[in-house]
C-alpha positions in Angstrom: 0.0 0.0 0.0 1.2 3.5 -0.8 0.3 7.0 0.4 1.7 9.8 -1.8 2.5 13.4 -1.2 3.2 15.5 -4.4 4.1 19.1 -4.6 6.7 21.6 -5.8 10.3 21.8 -4.4 10.4 23.4 -0.9 6.7 22.8 -0.1 7.7 20.7 2.9 6.6 17.3 1.5 9.8 15.4 2.3 10.0 16.6 6.0 6.3 16.0 6.3 6.4 12.5 4.9 9.3 11.6 7.1 7.6 12.8 10.3 4.4 11.0 9.4 6.3 7.8 8.7 7.9 8.0 12.2 4.6 8.8 14.0 2.5 6.1 12.3 5.3 3.5 11.9 5.1 3.6 8.1 8.0 2.9 5.6 9.3 6.1 4.0 10.3 6.4 0.4 12.0 9.6 -0.9 11.5 9.7 -4.7 13.3 13.0 -5.0 16.4 11.4 -3.4 16.4 8.7 -6.2 16.3 11.4 -8.9 19.0 13.3 -7.1 21.1 10.1 -7.0 20.7 9.6 -10.7 21.6 13.2 -11.3 24.7 12.8 -9.1 25.8 9.8 -11.2 25.4 11.8 -14.4 27.6 14.7 -12.9 30.2 12.3 -11.5 30.5 10.6 -14.9 31.4 13.9 -16.4 27.9 14.8 -17.8 28.0 12.4 -20.7 25.6 12.5 -23.7 22.2 11.2 -22.6 22.2 8.0 -24.7 25.6 7.1 -23.2 24.3 7.8 -19.8 21.2 5.7 -20.2 23.4 2.7 -21.2 25.5 3.3 -18.1 22.5 3.5 -15.9 21.4 0.0 -16.8 24.5 -1.2 -15.0 23.7 0.7 -11.8 22.1 -0.9 -8.8 20.5 1.6 -6.4 19.9 0.6 -2.8 17.9 2.7 -0.3 17.4 2.6 3.4 15.7 5.0 5.9 17.8 5.2 9.1 17.6 7.7 11.9 15.5 10.2 9.9 17.8 10.1 6.9 17.1 8.5 3.6 20.3 6.7 2.5 21.1 6.0 -1.2 23.9 3.8 -2.5 24.9 3.2 -6.1 26.7 -0.1 -6.6 27.8 0.1 -3.0 29.0 3.8 -3.0 27.1 6.0 -0.5 25.7 9.1 -2.3 23.6 10.3 0.7 25.6 13.5 1.4 26.4 14.3 -2.2 22.8 14.4 -3.5 21.8 17.4 -1.4 24.3 19.9 -2.9 23.2 23.0 -4.8 24.9 21.7 -8.0 22.6 18.6 -7.9 19.6 20.9 -7.3 20.5 22.9 -10.4 20.4 19.9 -12.7 17.9 17.5 -11.1 14.9 18.8 -13.0 16.7 18.4 -16.3 17.7 14.8 -15.6 14.4 13.9 -14.0 12.5 15.0 -17.0 14.1 12.4 -19.3 11.6 9.5 -20.0 14.4 6.9 -19.7 15.4 8.2 -16.2 11.7 8.3 -15.1 11.2 4.8 -16.3 14.2 3.6 -14.4 13.3 5.3 -11.1 9.6 4.4 -11.4 10.3 0.7 -11.8 12.6 0.9 -8.8 10.0 2.5 -6.6 7.3 0.0 -7.6 9.7 -2.8 -6.6 10.5 -1.2 -3.3 6.9 -0.8 -2.1 5.9 -4.4 -2.9 5.6 -5.2 0.8 4.3 -3.0 3.7 2.7 0.4 3.9 4.7 3.2 2.5 4.5 7.0 2.4 6.4 8.7 -0.4 6.8 12.2 -1.7 7.5 13.5 -5.2 6.1 15.5 -8.1 4.2 13.0 -10.2 3.6 10.1 -7.9 -0.2 10.5 -7.7 -0.6 11.3 -11.4 1.9 9.0 -13.1 3.7 6.5 -10.9 1.0 5.4 -8.4 -2.3 6.6 -9.9 -4.1 4.0 -7.8 -2.4 5.1 -4.5 -4.6 4.6 -1.5 -4.4 8.2 -0.5 -3.0 11.2 -2.4 -2.0 14.6 -1.0 -0.7 17.7 -2.9 1.3 20.1 -0.7 2.0 23.7 -1.8 3.2 27.0 -0.3 4.1 30.4 -1.7 7.5 30.7 -3.6 8.8 33.1 -0.9 8.0 30.7 1.9 9.4 27.7 0.1 12.6 29.6 -0.8 13.1 30.6 2.9 12.7 27.0 4.1 15.2 25.7 1.5 17.7 28.5 2.3 17.6 27.7 6.0 18.1 24.0 5.3 21.1 24.7 3.1 22.5 27.2 5.5 22.2 24.8 8.4 24.0 22.1 6.4 27.0 24.5 6.1 26.5 25.5 2.4 27.3 29.0 1.4 24.3 30.2 -0.6 22.3 33.3 -1.0 18.5 33.6 -0.5 18.2 35.2 -3.9 19.9 32.3 -5.7 17.8 29.7 -3.8 14.6 31.5 -4.7 15.6 31.8 -8.4 16.6 28.1 -8.4 13.1 27.1 -7.0 11.4 29.3 -9.5 13.4 27.8 -12.4 12.6 24.3 -11.1 8.9 25.1 -10.9 8.9 26.2 -14.5 10.8 23.1 -15.6 8.7 20.7 -13.5 5.3 22.1 -14.7 6.3 22.4 -18.4 8.1 19.2 -19.0 6.6 16.9 -21.6 7.0 13.7 -19.5 4.7 13.6 -16.5 4.6 17.3 -15.5 4.0 18.5 -12.0 0.3 18.9 -11.4 -2.3 18.1 -8.7 -4.1 14.8 -9.3 -7.8 15.3 -9.5 -8.4 13.1 -6.4 -5.5 14.5 -4.4 -6.2 16.4 -1.1 -4.7 19.9 -1.3 -2.6 20.9 1.7 -1.5 24.6 1.5 1.2 25.1 4.1 1.7 28.8 3.7 1.6 30.3 7.1 1.2 27.0 8.9 3.5 25.6 11.5 5.1 22.3 10.8 3.1 20.7 13.6 -0.2 22.0 12.1 0.5 20.5 8.6 1.6 17.2 10.2 -1.5 16.9 12.4 -3.8 17.7 9.4 -2.4 15.0 7.2 -2.0 12.5 10.0 -5.6 12.8 11.0 -6.8 12.2 7.5 -4.6 9.0 7.2 -5.9 7.7 10.6 -9.5 8.2 9.4 -8.9 6.1 6.3 -6.4 3.4 7.4 -6.5 1.1 10.4 -2.9 1.1 11.7 
């Protein structure tokens, strides 16, 4: 069984999904981390031509594990967990994630991962393209200003030297790419529950979604 939370970058869907997974003892799946891992592989390989990269990707075995509130990703045994959160990855992830071959690779991996247990996952097209039959669907959103401030603080706290202006521009660019891409663009599924987190505390948004899940699933 899968519960999905879609939404634009910085809307709080990842931190929300993690917290709900912990509170309700669900398995957590970070789809964004998988796309970041693939983007990291492309950059580490020297940004090869797409066809060459796709051929290389067929030889990659991605492993994931959620430990102590951190989603770990390994590629052929190499730990990419820290690398995938860099600003460079953020600048290229929408480009790589928009490629149909990459989406097919990641989607197949996610479907294999959730074969057993109850999972909660966050992404951009989970409810519309990857898991259209998900048991519950949510779409989280917030103003660009608020999303940019959240991401800026996250990067600052991790020790990265970035400016708020650059982070805001990066999010705006990613929104445009995600919503206009030909393959599975970012959009709210018709049956998804909208959660606007603008002006809400983290606890308020967690409680709102948790209550809906409890009303629909016996845990």
